N, CA and C atoms as an extended XYZ file, in Angstrom:
258
Properties=species:S:1:pos:R:3:atomname:S:1:resname:S:1:resid:I:1 pbc="F F F"
N       -10.756      -29.693       -6.312 N   MET     1
C       -11.564      -28.757       -5.486 CA  MET     1
C       -10.606      -28.250       -4.215 C   MET     1
N        -9.808      -29.147       -3.753 N   GLY     2
C        -8.844      -28.703       -2.758 CA  GLY     2
C        -7.927      -27.584       -3.130 C   GLY     2
N        -7.558      -27.644       -4.365 N   HIS     3
C        -6.673      -26.595       -4.944 CA  HIS     3
C        -7.300      -25.208       -4.908 C   HIS     3
N        -8.587      -25.166       -5.227 N   LYS     4
C        -9.316      -23.944       -5.311 CA  LYS     4
C        -9.551      -23.430       -3.818 C   LYS     4
N        -9.761      -24.361       -2.958 N   ARG     5
C        -9.929      -23.900       -1.579 CA  ARG     5
C        -8.669      -23.226       -1.057 C   ARG     5
N        -7.453      -23.931       -1.284 N   LEU     6
C        -6.214      -23.425       -0.900 CA  LEU     6
C        -5.960      -21.999       -1.491 C   LEU     6
N        -6.255      -21.992       -2.809 N   LYS     7
C        -6.090      -20.632       -3.537 CA  LYS     7
C        -6.867      -19.535       -2.814 C   LYS     7
N        -8.166      -19.827       -2.487 N   HIS     8
C        -9.028      -18.973       -1.902 CA  HIS     8
C        -8.484      -18.463       -0.559 C   HIS     8
N        -8.022      -19.419        0.254 N   GLY     9
C        -7.448      -19.103        1.525 CA  GLY     9
C        -6.166      -18.241        1.409 C   GLY     9
N        -5.424      -18.505        0.469 N   VAL    10
C        -4.187      -17.657        0.223 CA  VAL    10
C        -4.479      -16.258       -0.255 C   VAL    10
N        -5.465      -16.180       -1.002 N   GLU    11
C        -5.847      -14.861       -1.503 CA  GLU    11
C        -6.357      -13.845       -0.354 C   GLU    11
N        -7.008      -14.568        0.520 N   GLU    12
C        -7.493      -13.784        1.673 CA  GLU    12
C        -6.505      -13.269        2.642 C   GLU    12
N        -5.206      -13.860        2.583 N   MET    13
C        -4.197      -13.550        3.524 CA  MET    13
C        -3.608      -12.188        3.203 C   MET    13
N        -3.334      -11.743        2.060 N   GLY    14
C        -2.656      -10.574        1.652 CA  GLY    14
C        -2.781       -9.319        2.455 C   GLY    14
N        -3.779       -8.430        2.096 N   LEU    15
C        -3.953       -7.193        2.769 CA  LEU    15
C        -4.908       -7.304        3.934 C   LEU    15
N        -5.358       -8.479        4.207 N   ARG    16
C        -6.222       -8.646        5.334 CA  ARG    16
C        -5.503       -9.108        6.628 C   ARG    16
N        -4.186       -9.316        6.538 N   THR    17
C        -3.340       -9.673        7.660 CA  THR    17
C        -3.129       -8.379        8.483 C   THR    17
N        -2.545       -8.532        9.612 N   VAL    18
C        -2.169       -7.319       10.421 CA  VAL    18
C        -1.399       -6.322        9.659 C   VAL    18
N        -0.209       -6.857        9.075 N   SER    19
C         0.643       -5.998        8.301 CA  SER    19
C        -0.067       -5.303        7.076 C   SER    19
N        -0.886       -6.054        6.434 N   GLY    20
C        -1.691       -5.419        5.452 CA  GLY    20
C        -2.647       -4.353        5.831 C   GLY    20
N        -3.203       -4.572        6.996 N   ARG    21
C        -4.103       -3.540        7.484 CA  ARG    21
C        -3.431       -2.292        7.931 C   ARG    21
N        -2.194       -2.441        8.500 N   VAL    22
C        -1.266       -1.372        8.862 CA  VAL    22
C        -0.922       -0.591        7.604 C   VAL    22
N        -0.581       -1.193        6.516 N   VAL    23
C        -0.209       -0.474        5.288 CA  VAL    23
C        -1.419        0.191        4.764 C   VAL    23
N        -2.581       -0.359        4.673 N   LEU    24
C        -3.785        0.290        4.216 CA  LEU    24
C        -4.061        1.525        5.159 C   LEU    24
N        -3.881        1.414        6.386 N   THR    25
C        -4.195        2.551        7.334 CA  THR    25
C        -3.073        3.641        7.022 C   THR    25
N        -1.859        3.323        6.836 N   ALA    26
C        -0.823        4.290        6.595 CA  ALA    26
C        -1.156        4.985        5.200 C   ALA    26
N        -1.646        4.301        4.188 N   ILE    27
C        -2.022        4.850        2.913 CA  ILE    27
C        -3.087        5.943        3.170 C   ILE    27
N        -4.094        5.600        3.976 N   GLY    28
C        -5.192        6.582        4.219 CA  GLY    28
C        -4.662        7.825        4.986 C   GLY    28
N        -3.772        7.556        6.013 N   ILE    29
C        -3.285        8.633        6.845 CA  ILE    29
C        -2.404        9.565        6.001 C   ILE    29
N        -1.433        8.960        5.290 N   ASN    30
C        -0.570        9.660        4.427 CA  ASN    30
C        -1.245       10.435        3.323 C   ASN    30
N        -2.360        9.783        2.841 N   GLY    31
C        -3.065       10.502        1.761 CA  GLY    31
C        -3.819       11.678        2.326 C   GLY    31
N        -4.411       11.560        3.525 N   CYS    32
C        -5.020       12.709        4.209 CA  CYS    32
C        -4.027       13.832        4.442 C   CYS    32
N        -2.824       13.399        4.979 N   ASN    33
C        -1.795       14.409        5.187 CA  ASN    33
C        -1.450       15.090        3.950 C   ASN    33
N        -1.383       14.435        2.762 N   PHE    34
C        -0.964       15.037        1.579 CA  PHE    34
C        -1.995       16.100        1.190 C   PHE    34
N        -3.294       15.668        1.295 N   VAL    35
C        -4.451       16.558        0.956 CA  VAL    35
C        -4.476       17.865        1.845 C   VAL    35
N        -4.288       17.662        3.156 N   PHE    36
C        -4.336       18.817        4.109 CA  PHE    36
C        -3.042       19.670        3.825 C   PHE    36
N        -1.975       19.190        3.628 N   LYS    37
C        -0.804       19.980        3.426 CA  LYS    37
C        -0.888       20.696        2.020 C   LYS    37
N        -1.437       20.026        1.024 N   LEU    38
C        -1.712       20.682       -0.203 CA  LEU    38
C        -2.529       21.872       -0.083 C   LEU    38
N        -3.752       21.768        0.659 N   CYS    39
C        -4.564       22.821        0.886 CA  CYS    39
C        -3.974       23.904        1.652 C   CYS    39
N        -3.130       23.625        2.664 N   ALA    40
C        -2.505       24.650        3.441 CA  ALA    40
C        -1.409       25.370        2.552 C   ALA    40
N        -0.800       24.621        1.738 N   TRP    41
C         0.230       25.283        0.791 CA  TRP    41
C        -0.477       26.150       -0.121 C   TRP    41
N        -1.540       25.738       -0.821 N   LEU    42
C        -2.268       26.605       -1.590 CA  LEU    42
C        -2.858       27.826       -0.907 C   LEU    42
N        -3.226       27.798        0.314 N   TYR    43
C        -3.652       28.893        1.068 CA  TYR    43
C        -2.533       29.806        1.473 C   TYR    43
N        -1.358       29.294        1.852 N   THR    44
C        -0.360       30.176        2.418 CA  THR    44
C         0.742       30.476        1.393 C   THR    44
N         1.004       29.538        0.483 N   GLY    45
C         2.103       29.652       -0.431 CA  GLY    45
C         3.496       29.419        0.257 C   GLY    45
N         3.495       28.843        1.381 N   SER    46
C         4.713       28.553        2.116 CA  SER    46
C         5.566       27.433        1.343 C   SER    46
N         6.811       27.762        1.127 N   HIS    47
C         7.679       26.799        0.455 CA  HIS    47
C         7.861       25.530        1.451 C   HIS    47
N         7.932       25.640        2.666 N   SER    48
C         8.127       24.417        3.585 CA  SER    48
C         6.885       23.569        3.544 C   SER    48
N         5.663       24.203        3.375 N   LEU    49
C         4.489       23.403        3.282 CA  LEU    49
C         4.463       22.720        2.037 C   LEU    49
N         4.986       23.273        0.889 N   PHE    50
C         5.069       22.621       -0.365 CA  PHE    50
C         5.949       21.460       -0.267 C   PHE    50
N         7.098       21.543        0.433 N   SER    51
C         8.032       20.479        0.624 CA  SER    51
C         7.460       19.361        1.471 C   SER    51
N         6.696       19.714        2.524 N   GLU    52
C         5.940       18.673        3.340 CA  GLU    52
C         4.917       18.032        2.543 C   GLU    52
N         4.284       18.791        1.591 N   CYS    53
C         3.234       18.090        0.735 CA  CYS    53
C         3.881       17.076       -0.130 C   CYS    53
N         4.990       17.368       -0.727 N   ILE    54
C         5.645       16.468       -1.645 CA  ILE    54
C         6.131       15.203       -0.792 C   ILE    54
N         6.572       15.456        0.379 N   HIS    55
C         7.044       14.418        1.252 CA  HIS    55
C         5.934       13.419        1.632 C   HIS    55
N         4.746       13.956        1.995 N   SER    56
C         3.579       13.202        2.182 CA  SER    56
C         3.136       12.365        0.951 C   SER    56
N         3.254       12.951       -0.175 N   LEU    57
C         2.978       12.324       -1.388 CA  LEU    57
C         4.001       11.158       -1.657 C   LEU    57
N         5.242       11.353       -1.413 N   ALA    58
C         6.213       10.273       -1.547 CA  ALA    58
C         5.911        9.167       -0.534 C   ALA    58
N         5.588        9.482        0.679 N   ASP    59
C         5.147        8.466        1.655 CA  ASP    59
C         3.895        7.611        1.114 C   ASP    59
N         2.937        8.318        0.672 N   THR    60
C         1.854        7.623        0.069 CA  THR    60
C         2.153        6.655       -1.050 C   THR    60
N         2.966        7.137       -1.918 N   VAL    61
C         3.414        6.271       -3.079 CA  VAL    61
C         4.144        5.063       -2.511 C   VAL    61
N         5.033        5.351       -1.569 N   ASN    62
C         5.818        4.238       -0.951 CA  ASN    62
C         4.845        3.141       -0.461 C   ASN    62
N         3.824        3.557        0.373 N   GLN    63
C         2.937        2.686        0.918 CA  GLN    63
C         2.119        1.951       -0.178 C   GLN    63
N         1.774        2.543       -1.186 N   LEU    64
C         1.012        1.898       -2.302 CA  LEU    64
C         1.883        0.797       -2.893 C   LEU    64
N         3.160        1.065       -3.125 N   ILE    65
C         4.070        0.071       -3.609 CA  ILE    65
C         4.242       -1.086       -2.623 C   ILE    65
N         4.289       -0.810       -1.369 N   LEU    66
C         4.243       -1.821       -0.271 CA  LEU    66
C         3.031       -2.719       -0.320 C   LEU    66
N         1.890       -2.065       -0.465 N   ALA    67
C         0.653       -2.785       -0.575 CA  ALA    67
C         0.611       -3.709       -1.831 C   ALA    67
N         1.069       -3.229       -2.866 N   TYR    68
C         1.136       -4.045       -4.125 CA  TYR    68
C         2.041       -5.230       -3.901 C   TYR    68
N         3.139       -5.084       -3.205 N   GLY    69
C         4.055       -6.131       -2.864 CA  GLY    69
C         3.401       -7.174       -1.942 C   GLY    69
N         2.723       -6.810       -1.009 N   ILE    70
C         2.052       -7.647       -0.121 CA  ILE    70
C         0.993       -8.427       -0.899 C   ILE    70
N         0.225       -7.725       -1.713 N   HIS    71
C        -0.852       -8.395       -2.544 CA  HIS    71
C        -0.210       -9.489       -3.501 C   HIS    71
N         0.878       -9.130       -4.056 N   LYS    72
C         1.483       -9.954       -4.988 CA  LYS    72
C         2.155      -11.210       -4.414 C   LYS    72
N         2.618      -11.013       -3.144 N   SER    73
C         3.494      -12.082       -2.411 CA  SER    73
C         2.648      -13.304       -2.078 C   SER    73
N         1.346      -13.111       -1.894 N   VAL    74
C         0.603      -14.271       -1.460 CA  VAL    74
C         0.027      -15.202       -2.598 C   VAL    74
N         0.432      -14.835       -3.827 N   GLN    75
C         0.006      -15.694       -4.956 CA  GLN    75
C         0.617      -17.074       -4.804 C   GLN    75
N        -0.151      -18.096       -5.162 N   ILE    76
C         0.428      -19.515       -5.119 CA  ILE    76
C         1.410      -19.782       -6.142 C   ILE    76
N         2.167      -20.799       -5.956 N   ALA    77
C         3.149      -21.165       -7.043 CA  ALA    77
C         2.449      -21.576       -8.428 C   ALA    77
N         3.259      -21.258       -9.469 N   ASP    78
C         2.659      -21.616      -10.807 CA  ASP    78
C         4.018      -22.147      -11.502 C   ASP    78
N         3.786      -22.661      -12.746 N   PRO    79
C         4.952      -23.117      -13.508 CA  PRO    79
C         6.062      -22.126      -13.663 C   PRO    79
N         5.736      -20.867      -13.888 N   ASP    80
C         6.770      -19.882      -14.084 CA  ASP    80
C         7.458      -19.522      -12.777 C   ASP    80
N         6.819      -19.717      -11.628 N   HIS    81
C         7.312      -19.437      -10.293 CA  HIS    81
C         7.076      -20.616       -9.350 C   HIS    81
N         7.911      -21.677       -9.480 N   PRO    82
C         7.631      -22.882       -8.764 CA  PRO    82
C         7.805      -22.751       -7.262 C   PRO    82
N         8.428      -21.771       -6.754 N   TYR    83
C         8.610      -21.510       -5.359 CA  TYR    83
C         7.697      -20.468       -4.783 C   TYR    83
N         6.791      -19.996       -5.652 N   GLY    84
C         5.794      -19.000       -5.254 CA  GLY    84
C         6.360      -17.530       -5.531 C   GLY    84
N         5.722      -16.539       -4.980 N   TYR    85
C         6.108      -15.124       -5.275 CA  TYR    85
C         6.771      -14.475       -4.152 C   TYR    85
N         6.911      -15.096       -3.024 N   THR    86
C         7.546      -14.436       -1.909 CA  THR    86
C         9.099      -14.353       -1.913 C   THR    86
């Protein structure tokens, strides 16, 4: 039973920590930036807005990869990973 309690506590650490919340906030902000810049590019046809749109998309993908890493890093050790996932 203690092992399950420890596992439950570890699972709650990931994206609920300060750094996890910062990453989730960045995903939301960069995602909104992407949508707004995409709409502005479609409206104006500006090449610089298209470039900024792609840049915001790249930032969003980067933050998604970071969120996955934070989520994965808090898993407890198992026989294949005796020192954990960090």
